[in-house]
N, C-alpha and C positions, 0 to 999 in steps of 0.2 A: 345531424348526428355528429357528435364530436368523437374523435379517436385519440386515445391516449396510449402511451407506451410505458412499459416498466423500465427500471434502471438496467436490466440485463438484456433488453430487447435490442438487437442490432439494427440501427436505423440510419446511421450517418455514413455516407461514403467517405473515402479517404480525402477527397478535396474539401469536403465540408468539415471533417474532423481537423484537418490541418489548419484551415482558416480559423476555426474556433480556438485552437491551441496556439496559434501564432507561429507555426512552423511550416515547412514545405512537405508536400506528400512524399518526396524523396527521403526526408528525415524519418517520417513514420515507417517507410519501408525498411530503412536502416535499423530502426528499433526492432521491427519484426525479424529482420535478418539476424539480429543478435539473440533472438529467442526470448526477448523480454515481454512480448505480447503476441497473441495469436487471434487476430480478429476473425469474426465469422465470415463466411464466403457465400455468395449467391451461387446458383447453378451455373452461371456464366463466369464464376471465379472473381467477382467484384468484392472487394473488402468492404465489410460493414462493421461499424463500431457502435457500442452501446454507451449509455451514460456512464456506467461503471468503468468501461474501457477508457473513456475520456479522463475520468478521475485518475486512473492508474497511469495513463500517458502523461498527464500533467505532472504527476509526481516523478516519473521517469525523466521527463524533460528538465524539470527543476534540478534534479540530482546530476544529470549528465551535463547540461549546458550551463546552468547557473553556478553549480558547485564544483564543476570540473571533475566529477567522479567518472572513472572509466566504466564501460558496460558491465564488466565482471563485478566491480564494486557495487554498481546499481543493482545487479541481480542479487547480491548478498543482502543488501539493505532491504530491498523489496521482500525478499524471502523472510527475513527476520521480522519485518513489520507485519506480514501476513500471519506468521506464527504468533506474534504478539496479539493480534486481534482475535485469533482463535483461542488464545489463552485467557481472554477476558472472562469467558464463562467460567473457566477454572478458578480465576482470581475471585470472581463473585462468589463462587462456592466456598473458597477459603475464608473470605471475609464474613460470610453469613453462617458458617458452620462452627460450632463450639470447638475450641482447640483440641479437646480430648478426642473428637471425631476425626481430626485432620492428622493426628499422629504425633502428639507432643503437647507440651504446655504452651508453645508459642506457634499457633497456627498461622499467624501473620508474620512474615520474616522481619518486618520493620519493628516488631515488638520484641524481638530476641535481643538479649544483652549484647552490647558491643556493635550492634547494627544500626546505622542511621540511614534515613531516607536521603537520597541524592536528589537535589532539585535541578531545574534547568539553569538556575543562577550559578550553582556549583560548577556545572559543565562549562558555562561561559567563562567563569574565572579561571578554570583549569586550562582553557585553550588560549588564554592571553599570553 
């Protein structure tokens, strides 16, 4: 009989999570200390991480270590990204709903006069 776990099931100990992410357990504790993640705990207080926790940690580690963003900045970025992902349902609603139902002739902002869509290439050019 095979056992499977879902993406939110806490199954990885801190040492396994650290090894998978290429960091030390101490760094994961530091991330937790900054309030960027709250892993599940066993009855004996052992930290357990889920697959979704590992994805979030990978993003945090990238922003913090690779991009050099401080923990407060990481918190803001993660919060904005989480808000954006929650807004995808709202964006889908706006894209699939006639403009008159959204509240104007231009339900999609990119269709409004004088508004152009900004691409990743535009951002790269601006940062040079």
